[in-house]
C-alpha positions in Angstrom: 30.2 -1.0 -10.6 27.5 1.3 -9.5 27.5 2.6 -12.9 27.0 -0.9 -14.6 24.1 -1.5 -12.2 22.6 1.9 -13.0 22.8 1.3 -16.8 21.2 -2.2 -16.3 18.4 -0.8 -14.3 17.7 1.9 -16.9 17.6 -0.7 -20.0 15.4 -2.9 -17.8 13.2 0.1 -17.2 12.9 1.1 -20.8 12.1 -2.4 -21.7 9.3 -2.5 -19.0 8.0 0.8 -20.4 7.9 -0.8 -23.9 6.2 -3.8 -22.7 3.5 -1.8 -20.9 3.0 0.1 -24.2 2.6 -3.2 -26.1 0.0 -4.4 -23.5 -2.1 -1.1 -23.5 -2.0 -1.0 -27.3 -3.5 -4.8 -27.4 -5.9 -3.7 -24.6 -7.1 -0.8 -26.4 -7.7 -3.2 -29.6 -9.7 -5.4 -27.8 -11.6 -2.7 -26.1 -12.4 -1.1 -29.5 -13.3 -4.2 -31.1 -15.4 -5.6 -28.2 -17.4 -1.9 -28.3 -17.7 -2.0 -32.1 -19.4 -5.6 -32.1 -21.7 -4.6 -29.3 -22.7 -1.3 -31.2 -23.3 -3.2 -34.4 -25.0 -6.5 -33.0 -27.0 -5.0 -30.1 -28.1 -1.5 -31.2 -28.1 -1.6 -34.9 -29.1 -5.6 -35.1 -31.8 -5.3 -32.3 -33.0 -1.9 -32.2 -32.1 -0.8 -35.8 -30.1 2.2 -34.4 -27.6 2.7 -37.0 -26.3 6.2 -36.3 -24.0 4.9 -33.4 -21.4 3.8 -36.2 -17.8 4.4 -35.1 -16.1 6.6 -37.6 -12.5 6.4 -39.0 -12.4 3.0 -40.1 -12.9 1.6 -36.6 -15.7 -0.7 -37.7 -14.4 -3.9 -39.0 -17.5 -6.1 -38.7 -20.6 -6.1 -41.1 -24.2 -7.0 -40.1 -25.1 -10.5 -41.5 -28.5 -8.7 -42.4 -29.3 -5.4 -44.2 -31.5 -2.4 -43.4 -32.8 -3.4 -39.8 -36.0 -1.9 -38.8 -35.7 1.2 -36.3 -37.4 0.2 -33.1 -37.1 3.2 -30.7 -39.2 1.6 -28.0 -36.3 -0.9 -27.4 -33.7 1.8 -26.6 -34.8 2.3 -22.8 -34.8 -1.7 -22.4 -31.4 -2.3 -24.1 -29.9 0.5 -22.2 -31.4 -0.5 -18.9 -30.4 -4.2 -19.5 -26.9 -3.1 -20.5 -26.8 -1.0 -17.2 -28.1 -3.8 -15.1 -25.4 -6.3 -16.7 -22.7 -3.7 -15.9 -23.9 -3.0 -12.4 -24.0 -7.1 -11.6 -20.4 -7.3 -13.0 -18.9 -4.3 -11.7 -20.2 -4.4 -8.2 -19.6 -8.1 -7.9 -16.0 -8.3 -9.0 -14.3 -4.8 -8.8 -16.6 -1.9 -7.5 -13.5 0.5 -8.4 -14.5 0.0 -12.0 -17.7 2.0 -11.6 -17.7 5.6 -12.8 -15.6 7.2 -15.1 -12.2 5.7 -14.7 -9.6 8.5 -15.1 -10.7 9.9 -11.6 -10.0 6.4 -9.9 -6.3 6.4 -11.5 -5.8 9.9 -10.1 -6.8 8.6 -6.8 -4.8 5.5 -6.9 -1.8 7.8 -7.6 -2.4 10.1 -4.8 -3.8 7.8 -2.2 -2.9 4.2 -3.0 0.8 4.4 -4.1 -0.3 3.4 -7.6 -1.9 0.0 -6.6 -4.7 -1.1 -9.1 -5.9 -4.8 -8.8 -5.6 -6.5 -12.3 -9.3 -7.5 -12.0 -10.2 -3.8 -12.1 -8.7 -3.6 -15.8 -10.8 -6.7 -16.9 -14.0 -5.7 -15.3 -13.5 -2.1 -16.5 -12.8 -3.2 -20.1 -15.8 -5.5 -20.2 -18.1 -3.2 -18.2 -17.5 -0.1 -20.1 -17.9 -1.9 -23.4 -21.4 -3.1 -22.2 -22.3 0.3 -21.0 -21.3 2.2 -24.1 -22.3 -0.7 -26.6 -25.9 -0.8 -25.1 -26.1 3.0 -25.6 -25.0 4.4 -22.5 -23.6 7.9 -23.0 -19.8 7.5 -22.1 -16.3 7.7 -23.7 -13.6 5.6 -24.2 -11.0 7.9 -22.4 -11.8 6.7 -18.7 -12.1 3.0 -19.3 -8.9 2.8 -21.4 -7.0 5.1 -19.1 -8.1 2.6 -16.0 -7.2 -0.4 -18.1 -3.8 0.7 -19.0 -3.1 2.0 -15.6 -4.2 -1.3 -14.2 -2.1 -3.4 -16.4 1.0 -1.1 -15.5 0.4 -1.4 -11.8 0.0 -5.3 -12.1 3.2 -5.7 -14.1 5.0 -3.5 -11.9 3.9 -5.4 -8.7 5.2 -8.7 -10.0 8.7 -7.1 -10.1 9.5 -6.5 -6.5 12.6 -4.7 -7.1 10.7 -2.1 -9.2 7.9 -1.4 -6.8 9.4 2.2 -6.1 8.4 2.9 -9.8 4.9 1.7 -9.6 3.2 5.0 -9.7 5.2 6.2 -12.8 4.7 2.9 -14.6 0.9 3.0 -13.6 0.8 6.6 -15.4 2.6 5.3 -18.2 -0.1 2.5 -18.7 -2.7 5.2 -18.5 -1.0 7.5 -21.2 -0.3 4.5 -23.3 -4.0 3.7 -23.5 -5.2 7.0 -24.3 -2.5 7.5 -26.9 -3.7 4.2 -28.6 -7.3 4.8 -28.5 -7.3 8.4 -29.6 -4.2 7.9 -31.8 -2.4 10.8 -30.1 0.9 9.6 -28.5 2.2 13.0 -27.4 -1.2 13.8 -25.8 -1.4 10.7 -24.1 2.0 11.5 -22.2 1.2 15.2 -21.6 -2.1 14.0 -20.3 -0.9 11.7 -17.8 1.6 14.4 -16.4 -1.1 17.1 -16.3 -4.2 15.5 -15.1 -3.0 14.8 -11.7 -3.2 18.3 -10.4 -5.6 21.1 -10.9 -3.3 23.9 -10.9 -1.2 23.3 -14.0 1.6 21.3 -12.3 3.3 18.5 -14.2 4.8 15.4 -12.7 8.1 15.4 -14.7 9.0 12.2 -13.5 6.3 10.4 -15.6 7.1 12.1 -18.9 9.8 9.7 -20.3 8.0 6.5 -19.2 4.7 8.0 -20.7 6.3 8.9 -23.8 8.0 5.7 -24.6 4.8 3.7 -23.5 2.5 6.0 -25.4 4.6 5.8 -28.7 4.8 2.0 -28.6 0.9 1.6 -27.8 0.2 4.0 -30.7 2.2 2.0 -33.2 0.5 -1.4 -32.2 -2.9 0.1 -32.3 -2.4 2.0 -35.5 -0.9 -1.2 -37.0 -4.1 -2.8 -36.6 -6.7 0.2 -37.3 -4.6 2.4 -39.5 -3.0 5.7 -38.9 -5.8 8.0 -39.9 -7.0 10.6 -37.5 -9.9 9.6 -35.2 -12.1 12.6 -36.5 -11.7 13.7 -40.2 -11.9 17.6 -40.7 -13.0 18.7 -44.2 -10.4 21.1 -45.8 -11.0 24.8 -45.0 -9.2 28.0 -45.4 -8.7 30.3 -42.3 -6.3 32.9 -41.5 -5.9 34.2 -37.9 -6.8 37.7 -37.1 -6.6 39.7 -33.9 -10.2 40.7 -34.3 -11.1 36.9 -33.9 -9.9 36.8 -30.4 -13.0 38.6 -29.5 -15.5 35.9 -30.4 -13.1 33.0 -29.4 -12.8 34.8 -25.7 -16.8 34.7 -25.7 -16.7 31.1 -26.8 -14.2 30.4 -24.1 -16.4 31.9 -21.5 -19.4 30.0 -22.7 -17.4 26.7 -22.7 -16.3 27.4 -19.1 -19.9 28.1 -18.2 -21.0 24.9 -20.0 -18.3 22.9 -18.2 -19.7 24.4 -14.7 -23.1 23.1 -15.7 -21.9 19.8 -16.7 -19.9 19.5 -13.5 -22.8 20.3 -11.3 -25.4 18.3 -13.3 -23.0 15.2 -13.4 -22.1 15.3 -9.6 -25.7 16.2 -8.7 -26.9 13.0 -10.4 -24.2 10.9 -8.9 -25.2 12.3 -5.3 -28.7 11.6 -6.0 -28.1 8.1 -7.2 -25.9 7.5 -4.1 -28.6 8.3 -1.7 -31.0 5.8 -3.4 -31.4 3.0 -0.8 -31.6 0.2 -3.5 -29.0 -2.6 -4.4 -25.9 -0.9 -6.1 -26.2 -2.8 -9.3 -29.8 -1.7 -9.9 -28.5 2.0 -10.1 -26.7 1.8 -13.4 -29.8 -0.1 -14.8 -32.2 3.0 -13.8 -29.6 5.2 -15.4 -29.7 3.2 -18.6 -33.5 3.3 -18.6 -33.5 7.1 -18.2 -30.9 7.4 -20.9 -33.1 5.4 -23.3 -36.2 7.6 -22.4 -34.3 10.6 -23.4 -33.2 8.8 -26.7 -36.8 8.4 -27.5 -37.2 12.0 -27.7 -33.8 12.9 -28.9 -31.8 10.2 -30.3 -28.3 12.0 -30.9 -27.9 12.3 -27.1 -27.7 8.4 -27.0 -24.5 6.2 -27.2 -21.0 7.3 -27.7 -21.8 9.9 -30.2 -18.8 10.1 -32.4 -21.0 9.9 -35.6 -22.8 13.1 -34.5 -19.6 14.7 -33.6 -18.4 13.9 -37.1 -21.5 15.5 -38.5 -21.0 18.6 -36.5 -17.6 18.9 -37.9 -19.0 18.3 -41.4 -21.5 21.1 -40.8 -24.4 18.8 -41.2 -26.3 19.5 -37.8 -28.6 22.5 -37.6 -28.1 25.3 -35.0 -31.2 24.0 -33.1 -30.1 20.6 -32.9 -26.6 21.5 -31.7 -28.3 23.6 -28.9 -30.5 20.7 -27.9 -27.6 18.4 -27.8 -25.5 20.5 -25.3 -28.2 19.8 -22.6 -29.4 16.2 -23.6 -25.8 15.0 -23.7 -25.1 16.2 -20.3 -28.3 14.6 -18.9 -27.6 11.3 -20.7 -23.9 11.1 -19.7 -25.0 12.0 -16.1 -27.5 9.2 -16.0 -25.2 6.7 -17.8 -21.9 7.3 -15.8 -23.3 9.1 -12.6 -25.6 6.3 -11.7 -22.7 4.0 -11.4 -22.4 2.8 -14.9 -18.8 2.4 -16.4 -17.4 4.7 -19.0 -15.5 7.6 -19.6 -16.5 11.4 -19.8 -14.1 12.8 -22.3 -15.9 11.6 -25.4 -19.2 13.1 -24.2 -17.4 16.4 -23.3 -16.1 16.7 -26.8 -19.3 16.3 -28.1 -21.1 18.9 -25.7 -18.1 21.3 -26.5 -18.6 20.9 -30.1 -22.3 21.6 -30.0 -21.7 24.5 -27.8 -18.9 25.8 -30.2 -21.2 25.3 -33.1 -24.1 27.2 -31.5 -21.8 30.1 -30.6 -20.3 30.1 -34.0 -23.5 29.9 -35.7 -24.9 32.9 -33.7 -21.7 34.8 -34.4 -21.9 33.9 -38.2 -25.6 35.1 -38.2 -24.6 38.4 -36.6 -21.4 38.8 -38.6 -22.0 37.1 -41.9 -19.0 38.8 -43.5 -16.7 37.1 -41.1 -14.0 34.7 -42.5 -14.2 32.1 -39.6 -15.5 28.7 -40.8 -17.9 27.2 -38.8 -15.7 24.2 -38.2 -13.4 26.4 -36.5 -15.8 27.2 -33.8 -16.8 23.4 -33.5 -13.2 22.4 -32.8 -12.6 25.5 -30.5 -15.6 24.4 -28.3 -14.3 21.0 -28.0 -10.9 22.5 -26.7 -12.6 25.1 -24.4 -15.1 22.9 -22.9 -12.8 19.9 -21.8 -9.9 22.2 -20.8 -12.4 24.0 -18.3 -13.9 20.8 -17.2 -10.6 18.9 -16.6 -8.5 21.7 -15.6 -6.0 20.5 -18.3 -5.5 22.9 -20.9 -2.3 21.9 -22.5 -2.9 18.2 -23.0 -6.4 19.2 -24.4 -5.0 21.4 -26.9 -2.6 18.5 -27.9 -5.1 15.8 -28.1 -7.7 17.5 -30.2 -4.7 18.7 -32.7 -3.7 15.1 -32.9 -7.3 13.6 -33.1 -8.0 16.1 -36.0 -4.7 16.8 -37.6 -5.5 20.6 -37.3 -2.1 21.8 -36.0 -2.8 24.9 -37.9 -5.3 25.9 -35.4 -2.7 25.8 -32.4 -2.8 29.4 -31.6 -6.7 29.8 -31.3 -6.6 26.2 -29.6 -4.3 27.7 -26.9 -6.1 31.1 -26.5 -9.6 29.3 -25.9 -8.0 26.6 -23.6 -6.4 29.0 -21.4 -9.3 31.2 -20.9 -11.5 28.1 -20.5 -9.3 27.0 -17.8 -9.1 30.4 -15.9 -12.7 30.8 -16.0 -13.4 27.1 -14.8 -10.8 26.6 -12.3 -13.0 26.0 -9.4 -15.0 23.4 -10.9 -13.6 20.0 -12.1 -14.8 16.9 -13.4 -12.0 15.1 -11.8 -12.5 15.6 -8.2 -9.5 13.5 -7.0 -7.1 16.1 -8.7 -5.4 18.0 -6.0 -3.6 21.3 -5.7 0.2 21.1 -5.6 2.2 24.1 -4.5 5.9 24.7 -4.2 5.8 26.8 -1.1 4.0 25.6 2.0 2.3 28.9 2.7 1.3 29.0 -0.9 -0.9 25.9 -0.6 -3.8 28.1 0.1 -3.9 31.7 0.2 -2.8 33.7 3.1 -6.3 34.1 4.6 -6.8 30.4 4.5 -3.4 29.9 6.1 -4.4 32.2 8.9 -7.7 30.1 9.4 -6.1 26.5 9.0 -3.0 27.1 11.2 -3.9 30.0 13.4 -6.4 27.8 15.4 -3.9 25.4 16.3 -1.1 25.6 18.8 2.6 24.3 18.4 1.9 21.9 21.3 -0.9 20.2 19.3 1.6 19.5 16.4 5.1 19.0 17.9 6.5 15.5 18.1 7.6 14.3 21.7 9.6 11.5 20.1 13.0 13.0 19.4 16.7 12.4 19.9 18.9 14.9 21.8 22.5 15.0 23.0 24.1 16.5 26.2 26.7 19.4 26.2 29.5 17.1 27.1 28.8 14.6 24.4 31.8 14.2 22.1 32.0 15.1 18.2 32.3 11.6 17.4 29.4 10.4 19.3 27.2 13.1 17.9 28.3 12.1 14.5 27.3 8.5 15.1 23.9 9.8 16.4 23.4 12.0 13.4 24.1 9.0 11.1 21.9 6.5 13.0 18.9 8.9 13.4 19.2 10.6 9.8 18.7 14.0 11.4 20.3 17.2 10.4 19.6 19.0 13.6 20.0 17.7 17.2 18.8 19.8 20.3 21.7 20.0 22.9 20.7 19.9 26.6 22.4 21.5 29.4 23.0 18.6 32.1 22.8 20.7 35.0 19.8 22.6 34.5 18.0 20.3 32.0 17.4 23.3 29.6 17.7 23.6 26.1 21.1 25.4 25.6 21.3 25.2 21.6 21.0 23.2 18.4 23.8 21.2 16.9 24.0 20.9 12.9 25.4 17.8 11.4 27.2 19.9 8.8 29.2 21.7 11.6 30.1 18.4 12.8 31.3 17.1 9.3 33.2 20.2 8.8 34.9 19.8 12.2 36.0 16.4 11.5 37.0 17.0 7.9 39.4 19.8 8.9 41.2 17.5 11.3 39.4 18.6 14.5 39.5 16.4 17.9 36.8 13.8 17.6 36.7 14.0 21.6 35.7 17.8 21.5 32.3 18.3 23.4 29.5 19.5 21.1 29.1 22.6 23.4 31.8 24.1 21.3 29.8 23.8 18.1 26.3 24.4 19.4 24.4 27.3 17.9 23.5 29.8 21.0 21.0 31.0 21.5 18.6 28.4 19.7 15.9 29.5 17.7 12.9 28.1 19.3 9.2 28.5 19.8 6.7 27.8 22.7 4.3 25.1 22.9 1.4 27.7 23.5 2.2 29.8 20.3 0.1 29.5 17.2 1.2 27.0 14.6 1.1 29.8 11.8 3.7 31.9 13.8 6.0 28.5 14.1 5.4 27.8 10.3 6.4 31.4 9.4 9.6 31.1 11.6 10.3 27.8 10.0 10.2 29.2 6.6 12.0 32.2 7.5 15.0 30.3 9.0 14.9 27.5 6.4 15.3 24.9 9.0 13.8 21.4 8.8 12.8 21.6 12.6 12.4 23.8 15.5 12.9 23.0 19.4 9.6 23.7 21.3 10.1 24.9 24.8 7.6 24.3 27.7 5.3 27.5 28.3 5.8 27.3 32.0 9.0 29.4 32.1 11.3 26.5 32.7 13.0 26.7 29.2 13.1 23.0 29.1 12.7 21.0 25.8 9.0 19.9 25.2 9.2 18.5 21.8 10.3 19.1 18.2 8.2 20.7 15.5 9.1 19.2 12.2 8.5 20.9 9.0 7.2 17.8 7.5 4.1 18.0 9.7 2.9 20.8 7.2 3.4 18.6 4.0 2.9 14.9 5.1 0.9 13.1 2.6 -2.1 10.8 4.1 -2.9 7.7 2.2 -6.6 8.3 3.4 -8.6 11.6 3.2 -10.2 12.7 6.4 -13.7 12.2 5.2 -13.3 8.4 6.1 -13.5 9.4 9.9 -16.7 11.0 9.4 -19.5 8.5 9.5 -23.2 9.4 8.2 -24.5 8.7 11.9 -22.4 11.3 13.4 -23.9 14.0 11.1 -26.8 16.2 12.3 -28.8 18.6 10.2 -29.9 20.6 13.1 -28.7 21.5 16.5 -30.9 22.7 19.5 -27.9 24.7 21.0 -27.8 28.4 20.9 -24.4 29.0 22.3 -20.8 27.4 21.9 -20.7 25.3 25.1 -24.0 23.8 24.6 -23.1 23.1 20.9 -19.9 21.4 21.9 -21.9 19.2 24.5 -24.2 17.9 21.8 -21.6 17.2 19.4 -19.6 15.4 22.0 -22.8 13.1 22.7 -22.9 12.4 18.9 -19.2 11.6 18.8 -19.3 9.3 21.9 -20.5 6.4 20.0 -17.2 6.3 17.8 -14.8 6.7 20.8 -14.8 3.5 22.9 -13.5 4.1 26.3 -14.4 7.8 26.4 -17.7 9.2 27.6 -19.3 12.1 26.2 -18.4 14.2 29.5 -14.7 13.2 29.0 -14.7 14.2 25.5 -16.5 17.5 26.3 -14.0 18.4 29.0 -11.1 17.8 26.8 -12.7 20.0 24.0 -13.6 22.9 26.3 -10.1 22.9 27.8 -8.8 23.3 24.4 -11.2 25.9 23.5 -10.2 28.1 26.2 -6.7 28.4 24.8 -7.7 29.8 21.4 -10.8 30.1 19.4 -11.3 27.3 16.8 -13.5 29.4 14.5 -12.2 29.3 11.1 -14.3 32.2 9.9 -17.0 31.9 7.1 -19.5 30.5 9.4 -17.2 27.4 10.2 -15.8 26.0 13.3 -13.7 23.0 14.2 -13.6 22.4 18.0 -11.1 19.6 18.5 -8.9 17.6 21.1 -6.5 15.0 21.2 -7.4 12.1 23.3 -4.8 9.6 24.9 -5.4 6.1 23.7 -7.7 6.8 20.9 -7.4 4.4 18.2 -8.2 6.5 15.2 -9.5 9.8 14.5 -13.2 10.6 14.9 -15.2 13.5 13.2 -18.8 14.7 13.9 -20.6 17.3 12.0 -23.5 19.3 13.0 -25.5 22.3 11.4 -26.8 25.2 13.1 -29.0 27.4 10.6 -29.6 30.4 13.1 -25.8 30.4 13.7 -23.8 30.4 17.1 -21.3 33.1 18.3 -18.0 31.6 18.4 -15.8 34.6 18.7 -14.7 34.3 15.1 -12.1 36.7 13.6 -14.6 37.7 10.9 -17.5 38.3 13.4 -19.6 35.8 11.5 -21.9 33.4 13.4 -21.1 29.7 13.0 -23.3 27.5 11.1 -21.2 24.4 10.4 -19.4 22.8 13.3 -16.8 20.0 12.6 -15.7 18.2 15.9 -12.4 16.6 15.6 -11.0 14.3 17.8 -7.7 12.8 17.3 -5.0 10.2 18.9 -2.9 12.1 21.2 0.1 10.1 19.8 -0.3 11.5 16.6 1.0 15.1 16.5 0.2 15.9 12.8 -3.3 14.6 12.5 -5.1 17.7 13.5 -3.0 19.9 11.3 -4.0 17.5 8.5 -7.7 17.5 9.0 -7.9 21.2 9.8 -6.3 21.9 6.5 -8.7 19.4 4.8 -11.6 21.2 6.3 -10.5 24.5 5.1 -9.9 23.2 1.8 -13.6 21.9 1.8 -15.4 24.8 3.0 -13.4 27.8 1.6 -15.6 27.4 -1.7 -18.9 29.4 -1.2 -21.1 27.1 -3.4 -19.8 24.0 -1.1 -20.9 25.7 2.0 -24.0 26.6 0.5 -24.9 23.1 -0.4 -23.9 21.6 3.1 -26.5 24.3 4.5 -29.3 23.3 2.0 -28.8 19.5 2.2 -31.8 18.1 3.7 -30.4 14.7 5.0 -27.1 13.4 6.6 -26.6 11.0 3.7 -26.7 13.9 1.1 -24.5 16.1 3.5 -21.9 13.2 3.5 -22.3 12.6 -0.4 -21.5 16.5 -0.8 -18.4 16.3 1.3 -17.1 13.1 -0.5 -17.8 14.4 -4.0 -16.3 17.9 -3.2 -13.4 17.1 -0.9 -10.3 18.3 -2.1 -7.8 17.1 0.5 -4.6 19.6 0.1 -1.9 17.1 -0.9 1.9 17.7 -0.4 3.3 14.4 -1.5 6.9 15.2 -0.7 8.0 15.1 -4.3 8.1 18.7 -5.1 11.0 18.3 -7.4 9.4 15.7 -9.5 5.7 17.0 -9.5 6.4 20.5 -10.2 
């Protein structure tokens, strides 16, 4: 009977994947047609800008008039109007639709259980079409990813019994949308599995749904638009040689550097617009005007850019033009999307990469005129290397460019450049919601970072006082019942006479005893592990973690440090990898950030920070907070090293965590292990009832400040708003989502 139910569920799931693929394919058709219409009737019909033409047969409408007059002065006005309309629509109906789309899908997967409102898909479709169709420098990958994912999430939400598959189906929708719009079914599926994490980990659970949905969506889209590749590559002859790997490696290095520049420019522009104290819907309008002004001087950087990308592949763009295009396209994309407009970054990234590849290739062919490498190879390799580095997604990038151009014969150089581009650019990522997923807890951050994030906390701060125990006289039958009801695998055994911990009881031992016909009334003391492996509440969390890993146990008993050997609590392994639905930056408000502290020593700095945090802790005075923080500070230094400290305390009755941040440019002696003076101080206050929150926040702070350039940005930021923007933009909350088997 169970087998029949399982088969029925499998059939229904496959039908659901197919349906998602159909919807995504139709959505891609609608999006492409709307984009084509706006391009033709707004840019060509109004401004006479004809080079925006979409290639590969995607254009199905002809202008009702011929040879429109080019009016370049209209470009800033049209792009600004498009940005204004987009801003009004997006910020009125679905603010999540702002930005480049794919990152929002990644965020939904990691932090929202795959929930995306249906209206987000509709608003993203309309807003992105208007942004790009009015000349904004954006791509189609982000919009169609969010559109497909949104429809997948909505469909799943209407089938309650399948809500557990929401994240998979959401990603299947994203994969289907990308597969359709770029006519790359395999790449869409691999992209959905690879883009979630920045360390080349793959979500295996999504591959089957993504492949099915992608194939269907590709078929639906291609039936309408045809099966030709998105980009047409002229015939060329090329034979790979080992010597060619030298210029290809140089190209990979240049692509990684270009990707780094793009990430910095893009998010720097976004941060600037976030600090502007104007209505949100006006920001995309300003971005559109700036994009149009750039186009007055250099029009190829305007619009989606597929025409100019095709011209570079055809070899019709001079070297100087490609060099200018690298920088101008970075600017226009940052203005259009970083300002809050709606559009993707894949298309612009490919265009920048193609131009960069053309520049490197042109320079190489000038120096080595006898080389047998066609320029088009460098152009294609530039596309691969640039996006592989910017997105931290080398495999899917190789596949998607191969499918878009049908150049599978270049797979080996593609892989070479993609891998080196990824290696050189790992620290910088255009998708800031990607997370690092590691198989081993201590591998989540390097050993030095583990020392900093866990050695500053005690076991008592992370243990749980809510646990189930049994007495030595408890019968095996009773213990088995307790195990079943509590879903525990280990239970502490207490000596009734002394109240001390006498050992640990394994459920496996109980089941084995009963299976072998043992007496169910036997007291558990006969199966108790003696002496128990335990830790004390004043030990460092790092030491306890290493012991958990060595013993391969899910829990460790925690004993009081007063010498009584009584049980104080239970330290659960899950405290180190529990996933939070919200990142800790939500607990840090701009009004609790200070760019300058007057303090010259640790205690006075804590005093100032406690006064700052008082506004967020109703029921607690600054003096009460200060006492709790200083008491904790006496146990163990909270300096993380590298000029960062996180003084903290757990307050009884506190409703939610509160974080304050202050900067002291002169530095304060905090007894750090590395001897460096502290310049960034995070005060962390958490509810006493939540034993794991401090661990999560401490690890999140380490993940944020371990990058030198991020610490430098925080130290250079002139205003609290900018510091807050830097944190939200750069924060990479170390995520262990409990699906190690599926996600790795």
